[in-house]
C-alpha atoms as one frame of an Amber mdcrd trajectory, in Angstrom:
protein
   0.031  -0.003   0.113   1.761   2.834  -1.186   2.027   5.764   2.059  -0.842
   8.634   2.136   0.302  12.424   2.338  -0.930  15.478   4.050  -3.092  15.697
   1.317  -4.865  12.666   1.894  -6.391  13.516   5.461  -8.645  15.825   4.833
  -7.260  19.278   5.829  -9.098  22.313   4.777  -6.927  24.107   1.980  -5.399
  27.155   4.490  -4.277  24.059   7.399  -2.634  21.774   3.759  -1.238  24.765
   2.339   0.510  25.847   6.142   1.733  22.497   6.504   3.098  22.191   3.245
   4.954  25.505   3.268   6.787  23.664   6.742   7.740  20.654   4.773   5.061
  18.419   5.659   4.517  16.021   3.186   4.121  12.167   4.557   2.607  11.797
   8.035   3.940  10.383  11.206   2.157   6.958  12.199   0.137   9.085  14.774
  -0.629  11.994  12.362  -2.420   9.251   9.816  -4.781   8.363  12.303  -5.131
  10.768  15.085  -5.291  13.511  12.340  -8.752  12.364  10.804 -10.685  10.647
  13.681 -10.242  14.453  15.410 -11.244  16.165  11.862 -14.447  13.608  12.264
 -14.985  14.670  16.096 -13.603  12.049  17.833 -12.007  12.289  20.951  -8.507
  10.728  20.974  -5.863   9.153  23.654  -2.793   9.382  22.032  -0.196   7.370
  23.749   2.838   9.281  21.873   6.406  10.413  23.177   7.853  13.705  22.153
   9.543  13.216  18.832   6.419  11.250  17.150   4.964  14.365  15.432   1.888
  15.064  17.874   1.771  18.238  17.765   0.686  18.619  14.252  -1.639  15.716
  15.268  -3.335  17.813  17.525  -2.573  21.099  16.511  -4.031  21.271  12.745
  -7.165  19.439  13.621  -8.001  22.050  16.507  -7.287  24.679  14.215  -9.886
  22.857  11.906 -12.596  23.268  14.657 -12.315  27.023  14.864 -14.529  30.020
  13.979 -11.982  32.341  12.999 -14.933  35.188  13.398 -15.513  34.363  16.607
 -13.254  36.497  19.010 -13.365  34.493  22.098 -11.430  31.397  23.535 -12.654
  28.201  21.379  -9.407  25.658  22.471  -7.054  24.966  25.029  -4.110  23.096
  25.181  -2.609  22.116  28.618   1.046  21.427  29.120   3.577  20.932  32.395
   6.246  23.637  31.457   6.048  27.010  30.346   8.936  25.710  27.469   6.621
  23.255  26.263   4.067  25.969  26.210   5.638  28.338  23.820   6.970  25.613
  22.077   3.433  24.155  20.898   1.928  27.960  20.902   4.542  28.434  18.358
   3.898  25.728  16.223   0.235  25.909  16.388   0.821  29.595  15.532   2.451
  28.652  12.267  -0.020  25.941  11.409  -2.539  28.989  11.201  -0.307  31.164
   8.854  -3.200  31.118   6.458  -6.001  30.976   8.235  -7.169  34.723   9.038
  -8.204  35.853  11.971  -7.239  32.976  14.091  -4.815  33.988  17.208  -3.026
  31.894  19.638  -1.281  32.977  23.097   0.399  31.166  25.569   0.157  31.886
  28.744   2.702  30.381  31.562   4.062  31.452  35.222   7.354  33.943  35.750
   6.141  36.257  32.786   3.893  39.268  33.479   0.029  38.909  33.325  -0.852
  41.943  31.155   0.303  41.013  27.838  -1.296  37.465  28.432  -4.164  39.352
  29.372  -4.370  41.759  26.328  -3.839  38.735  24.232  -6.680  37.092  25.308
  -9.181  40.238  25.538  -8.267  41.278  21.661 -10.163  38.156  20.777  -7.482
  35.028  20.798  -8.887  31.513  20.189  -6.472  29.301  21.005  -4.650  29.110
  24.422  -1.871  26.918  25.158  -0.594  27.168  29.205   0.621  25.531  32.043
  -2.286  24.792  34.818  -1.283  27.029  37.375  -1.551  30.368  35.232  -4.651
  29.287  33.164  -6.214  29.206  36.665  -4.864  31.935  37.963  -6.299  33.421
  34.821  -9.900  31.967  35.071  -9.886  33.291  39.071  -9.098  36.735  37.980
 -11.951  36.293  35.425  -9.799  37.141  32.422  -9.567  33.867  31.024 -13.118
  32.319  30.388 -13.690  28.971  29.131 -17.517  28.094  29.227 -17.025  28.253
  25.187 -14.698  25.930  24.705 -15.070  23.434  21.653 -11.272  21.931  21.590
  -9.910  20.456  25.140  -5.833  19.090  24.824  -3.652  17.224  27.568  -0.380
  16.952  26.154   2.072  14.916  28.343  -0.887  14.247  30.691   1.805  11.918
  32.589   4.333  14.493  33.287   1.767  16.954  34.317   0.333  13.633  36.706
   4.284  13.442  37.592   4.481  17.195  38.674   1.990  17.319  40.912  -0.994
  18.795  38.572  -3.192  16.465  38.732  -6.329  18.669  40.896  -5.282  21.641
  38.997  -6.250  19.658  36.146  -9.380  18.513  37.256 -10.212  22.121  38.248
  -9.607  23.130  34.950 -11.876  20.398  32.798 -14.857  21.155  35.107 -14.676
  24.636  34.651 -14.839  23.964  30.470 -18.327  22.964  28.893 -19.329  19.029
  29.402 -19.588  19.124  25.719 -16.629  19.483  23.839 -14.003  17.396  21.968
 -10.621  15.828  24.123  -7.390  15.017  22.926  -4.952  13.583  25.341  -1.718
  12.687  25.001   0.983  10.767  27.417   4.156   9.139  26.534   2.826   6.238
  28.911  -0.537   5.182  29.994  -1.029   4.412  34.172  -4.229   3.874  35.994
  -4.858   7.863  37.080  -4.388   9.139  33.588  -6.416   6.267  32.221  -9.702
   7.267  35.054  -9.330  11.256  33.664  -9.426   9.923  30.051 -12.106   7.361
  31.135 -14.272  10.272  33.322 -13.565  13.074  30.110 -13.323  11.287  27.120
 -16.558  10.029  25.183 -15.756   6.489  23.273 -12.316   7.543  22.398 -10.108
   6.899  19.264  -6.580   4.867  21.116  -3.685   5.924  18.852  -0.071   4.224
  20.113   2.944   4.745  17.863   6.555   4.680  18.961   9.140   7.400  18.780
   9.727   8.266  15.137  12.663  10.906  15.930  15.640   9.555  14.212  18.729
  12.160  13.282  20.155  12.339   9.738  22.956   9.909   8.563  24.525  12.260
   6.331  25.217  14.575   9.376  28.063  14.278  11.264  27.040  15.194  14.798
  29.768  16.091  17.816  29.565  18.441  21.175  31.840  20.330  23.002  31.353
  21.052  26.922  31.515  25.436  26.706  30.768  26.763  30.211  27.899  29.519
  29.831  30.173  32.661  29.793  32.857  31.278  27.203  30.178  30.209  24.018
  29.815  33.550  21.949  33.893  32.879  22.328  33.626  29.329  21.296  30.905
  30.081  18.397  32.859  32.657  16.925  35.725  30.346  16.525  33.834  27.345
  15.276  32.563  29.510  12.521  35.846  31.186  11.642  37.202  27.367  11.225
  34.401  25.933   9.316  34.374  24.722   5.838  30.856  25.564   5.288  28.989
  27.923   3.065  26.484  28.998   5.660  25.645  28.374   9.097  22.527  28.115
  11.400  22.560  28.376  15.140  19.915  27.839  17.360  19.081  29.460  20.838
  16.106  28.557  22.780  14.914  31.953  23.499  13.774  35.001  21.118  16.094
  37.126  23.493  18.816  35.375  23.160  18.837  35.312  19.233  18.853  38.668
  18.602  21.474  39.333  21.844  24.062  36.468  19.880  22.790  37.920  16.390
  24.092  41.457  17.230  27.020  40.450  18.758  28.262  38.031  15.568  27.422
  41.309  13.466  30.073  43.446  16.027  32.465  40.558  15.101  32.220  41.312
  11.460  30.267  38.269  10.719  27.439  38.579   8.085  24.710  37.214  10.161
  21.001  38.256  10.562  18.032  36.674  12.709  14.713  35.613  12.589  12.533
  34.178  15.422   8.821  34.314  15.771   8.612  38.009  15.918   9.739  38.302
  12.399   7.164  39.120  10.096   6.732  37.119   7.029   7.546  39.219   4.684
  11.168  39.961   6.679  11.711  36.118   7.304  11.356  35.526   3.198  13.585
  38.985   2.749  16.622  36.967   5.154  16.317  33.826   3.835  16.589  34.740
   0.097  19.683  36.300   1.525  20.744  33.346   3.063  20.276  31.615  -0.750
  21.663  33.909  -2.478  25.295  34.041  -0.201  24.253  37.464   0.789  24.288
  35.914   4.273  26.316  33.519   5.919  24.990  32.846   9.324  21.444  32.754
  10.743  20.920  32.962  13.987  16.761  31.219  14.640  14.559  30.043  17.442
  12.871  26.389  16.697   9.605  27.984  15.478  11.397  30.392  13.589  13.075
  27.488  11.503  10.474  25.650  10.868  10.457  24.434   6.519  13.500  26.030
   6.626  15.449  24.583   3.471  18.365  26.357   2.494  21.451  23.799   0.352
  23.903  25.989   1.321  23.659  25.764   5.097  26.706  23.180   5.851  26.776
  23.553   9.799  24.107  23.799  12.514  25.275  25.294  15.624  22.907  24.612
  19.307  24.369  27.279  21.123  21.891  26.900  23.540  21.168  22.872  24.103
  17.284  22.156  22.812  14.573  21.445  25.398  13.279  18.400  23.524  14.805
  15.160  21.741  12.553  16.207  18.961  13.547  19.988  18.236  17.303  18.227
  18.422  15.982  16.447  15.710  14.867  19.331  13.602  17.431  21.194  14.406
  20.570  19.029  12.865  17.893  18.562   9.757  18.368  22.074   8.548  21.844
  20.669   6.694  22.701  17.296   5.663  19.545  16.999   3.012  18.553  15.585
  -0.197  21.553  13.971  -0.412  24.013  16.281   1.000  26.131  16.101   3.759
  26.397  18.308   6.754  27.723  19.222  10.127  26.192  20.022  13.538  27.721
  20.871  16.564  25.756  21.137  20.020  27.452  23.723  23.012  26.996  21.709
  26.079  28.172  24.059  29.875  29.138  21.083  32.208  26.063  20.959  34.448
  23.737  19.840  30.787  26.192  16.707  30.293  22.984  14.919  31.821  20.216
  16.589  29.394  22.887  15.767  26.647  22.692  12.029  27.313  18.794  11.996
  27.336  19.151  13.631  24.073  21.405  10.725  22.647  19.286   8.226  24.703
  16.247   9.261  22.511  17.403   9.458  19.298  19.787   6.366  19.848  22.750
   7.903  18.669  26.406   8.909  20.299  27.462  12.128  19.702  31.272  12.778
  19.099  33.240  14.722  21.889  35.033  18.003  20.541  37.307  20.631  21.473
  36.224  24.110  20.499  38.696  26.001  17.958  41.583  27.688  20.024  42.391
  31.160  18.615  45.748  29.579  17.165  43.719  27.142  15.453  41.829  29.779
  13.715  44.576  31.574  13.150  45.978  28.276  11.440  42.921  27.762   9.723
  43.104  31.120   7.702  46.513  30.756   6.733  45.831  27.167   5.127  43.114
  28.755   3.707  45.374  31.594   1.874  48.459  29.278   1.003  45.511  26.968
  -0.742  44.397  29.899  -2.775  48.478  30.642  -3.758  48.636  28.327  -7.339
  45.415  30.290  -8.332  46.909  33.455  -8.087  50.158  32.952  -9.186  48.089
  31.235 -12.540  46.244  34.568 -12.801  49.159  36.423 -13.198  49.654  40.777
 -13.084  51.817  40.005  -9.876  54.317  42.903 -10.728  52.700  45.381  -8.898
  53.217  43.674  -5.714  56.712  42.552  -6.707  57.662  46.451  -7.544  56.207
  47.017  -4.022  58.497  44.518  -2.138  61.641  46.322  -4.281  60.265  50.126
  -3.240  60.282  49.114   0.676  63.847  47.637   0.884  63.443  44.490   1.290
  66.008  42.920  -0.800  68.186  42.214   2.195  65.668  40.423   3.998  65.186
  36.465   4.957  62.222  35.530   2.254  60.544  33.323   4.827  60.435  35.938
   7.178  59.200  37.924   5.135  56.399  35.521   3.495  55.670  34.617   7.166
  54.765  37.889   8.184  52.900  38.827   5.369  50.796  35.679   6.186  50.509
  36.162   9.732  49.402  39.920   8.941  46.449  38.306   6.520  45.033  36.421
   8.696  44.772  39.136  11.465  47.856  37.907  13.610  49.594  41.428  14.998
  51.853  39.392  17.639  51.465  40.065  21.173  47.613  40.626  21.135  46.821
  37.078  19.619  49.680  35.674  21.548  47.683  37.023  24.701  44.594  35.714
  23.564  46.001  32.114  23.079  47.213  32.226  26.256  43.709  33.451  27.750
  42.326  31.225  26.293  44.644  27.884  27.476  44.036  29.349  30.944  40.171
  29.336  30.594  40.167  25.632  29.376  42.322  24.343  32.038  40.325  25.910
  34.674  37.118  24.180  33.934  39.153  21.056  33.127  39.883  21.553  36.810
  36.535  22.726  37.883  35.161  19.212  35.897  37.610  17.244  38.020  36.552
  18.652  41.431  33.054  18.089  40.386  33.909  14.562  40.020  36.157  14.216
  43.213  33.352  15.767  44.873  30.530  13.132  43.577  33.098  10.096  44.776
  34.301  11.499  47.615  31.614  10.186  51.062  33.386  13.737  52.790  32.100
  16.383  51.037  31.262  19.205  53.082  28.028  19.096  55.076  25.189  21.642
  56.031  23.734  21.451  59.573  20.804  19.933  57.794  23.121  16.814  56.562
  23.466  18.222  53.216  26.279  20.049  51.371  26.527  23.526  52.300  23.018
  25.094  50.282  23.178  26.956  46.803  22.470  30.840  47.615  19.561  31.096
  49.708  17.296  28.487  51.202  13.818  28.174  51.176  10.776  25.841  52.722
   7.734  25.324  50.797   4.516  23.893  52.401   4.364  20.170  51.246   5.738
  17.477  51.835   5.773  13.651  51.469   2.491  13.031  53.401   0.826  15.236
  50.516   2.636  13.265  48.250   5.184  15.918  46.956   7.550  15.075  44.768
  11.009  16.687  43.842   9.560  17.305  39.930   6.640  18.624  41.037   8.461
  21.406  43.125  10.748  22.053  40.404   7.897  22.296  38.245   5.961  24.536
  40.386   9.158  26.611  40.777  10.349  26.889  37.060   6.557  27.859  35.782
   5.242  30.310  38.429   8.784  31.297  39.612  11.075  31.977  35.729  13.111
  30.204  37.291  15.557  27.526  35.554  16.909  23.981  36.631  20.624  25.909
  37.045  18.907  28.155  39.485  17.678  25.162  42.098  20.063  23.024  43.827
  19.243  20.713  46.278  15.658  20.068  47.580  15.017  17.821  50.920  11.579
  16.588  51.574  10.049  16.136  54.831   6.870  15.336  56.309   4.939  18.410
  56.243   7.222  20.611  54.275  10.334  20.542  52.069  13.281  22.451  51.731
  14.669  24.220  48.405  18.255  25.680  47.895  17.819  28.916  45.318  20.615
  30.477  43.875  19.323  33.923  43.670  17.022  35.616  46.115  13.460  35.718
  44.892  11.420  39.281  44.816   8.522  39.822  46.603   6.571  39.139  42.995
   8.120  35.831  42.545   7.621  34.773  46.074   3.592  35.695  45.857   3.314
  33.936  42.008   5.473  30.818  43.453   2.964  30.834  46.842  -0.079  30.579
  45.010   1.305  27.497  42.809  -0.015  24.091  43.838   1.968  20.936  44.392
   0.197  17.687  45.525  -3.249  20.042  45.513  -1.575  22.456  48.084  -0.347
  25.780  47.555   3.353  25.979  48.235   3.470  29.216  50.336   7.276  29.377
  49.842   9.062  31.351  52.746  12.672  31.679  53.521  13.763  29.297  55.787
  14.540  30.899  59.382  15.652  27.988  61.419  14.769  24.509  62.420  11.621
  23.901  64.870  12.784  20.369  66.807  11.354  18.341  64.067  13.083  19.727
  61.221  16.807  17.297  62.238  14.652  14.691  60.777  15.986  12.832  57.676
  14.338  13.673  54.647  12.515  11.385  52.714  13.549  12.504  49.417  16.655
  14.342  48.351  16.748  15.896  44.443  20.444  17.638  43.457
């Protein structure tokens, strides 16, 4: 039986056109089975991991169910994390590229309410958000769910693991009883099946295996680079690459704009695209990349969807992608249509575990490489120039330069010394400054090696410094939250609440000790009053966190924690 195409799924013409523009041709297994069922109005449960194409599987039918003329919320997608909320919202926005009047808004903690509230008041029809912020907006009266037609639970098992089960039930109870529901989960434990049984009507069940595989024609490497050295490392990687053009991926729009400006300041022909760049401007930038007027494109994941430029021979993951699916999409920008390419991923020392997770998912081990040094850059430039000498000699018209050598009274100079000095000048090596840059690079690399060895030694040693509570010295400030193991609190739920509502990242968090009725969390930077207020309202295991600085130990604090994280 021949493979079906997206044109066979029954999508409305504007959505099919958007899918085609984004490079979708043959649907994945979950798209092939879920899209027609959802277009028919059926509820769907999908057992599918990231990397199977599930966002398009629910996003396209969801858009087909909307009435663009109705300026109120008609579809809600719940995700466990703000990063996934932003990613899904960006994807759905790209699916709606040819659907005038359809607006999508992402709502999540750690971000101001006002822009999200304004988007809702302006009549956005699709909301993608985390449970805590959705409930906050509902309680404020800013978000109304009484006219929801389409409801999606994405990564339902992860939401359960992070303690959002009660919040999900609260939101489902707020929505109309008659609505179409799609539930996607990597696994289907009993609690998820109970949610499906209660809230889905005779659902079509779709179970698929992961299809995220990487491109064989792409050489995949990674380099361990401390955060503060990333930009310099990128400049040297670009300077020593033989690729005609490169695309550099960052996690956020702000990071893309900052990095793009830094590259331009260093004389690199670079431009930036993100989800905020208008389609007309995006097309101009891509055309410059195709024509050779631009050599480096800095982009976010959503902005680079569907991008296929033959000149791209190098992909740099400046920031480690949040999901394996994103990694696959990113490196797929090179090594296309029989061409070869290279992909290098920058990994901070603290991110090695996340890299291993991506490797397990894509079933490919990345090769570790060293970032080029300033001396490597100079050597590469020199080799490139010397390789051009035969062709330049054959082209002729060198008499002008021979005359210049005579006029400068270089007849008595050592020819090798003269050629060496000219080559050094040609590659931008003006002597002492270049040597200082190389020495600084070598010192930084030695410092990074020492730090890595210290971390390995600390992990192996049973005698590392202990705090009075029996753990390592706290990272930054220690906070107390009002949930413990008797409430069913787990480290993942606490981390999720802190990152979603507090605007924190994983690197901001240290050790988490979970006791009977409370937990202690180390946070690198003290929280301001607004962050404390947001986090305190967040719920874990159905209880508000009520976070506060830990002021000391009542007698029962000295008991050993039941769960440790970090």
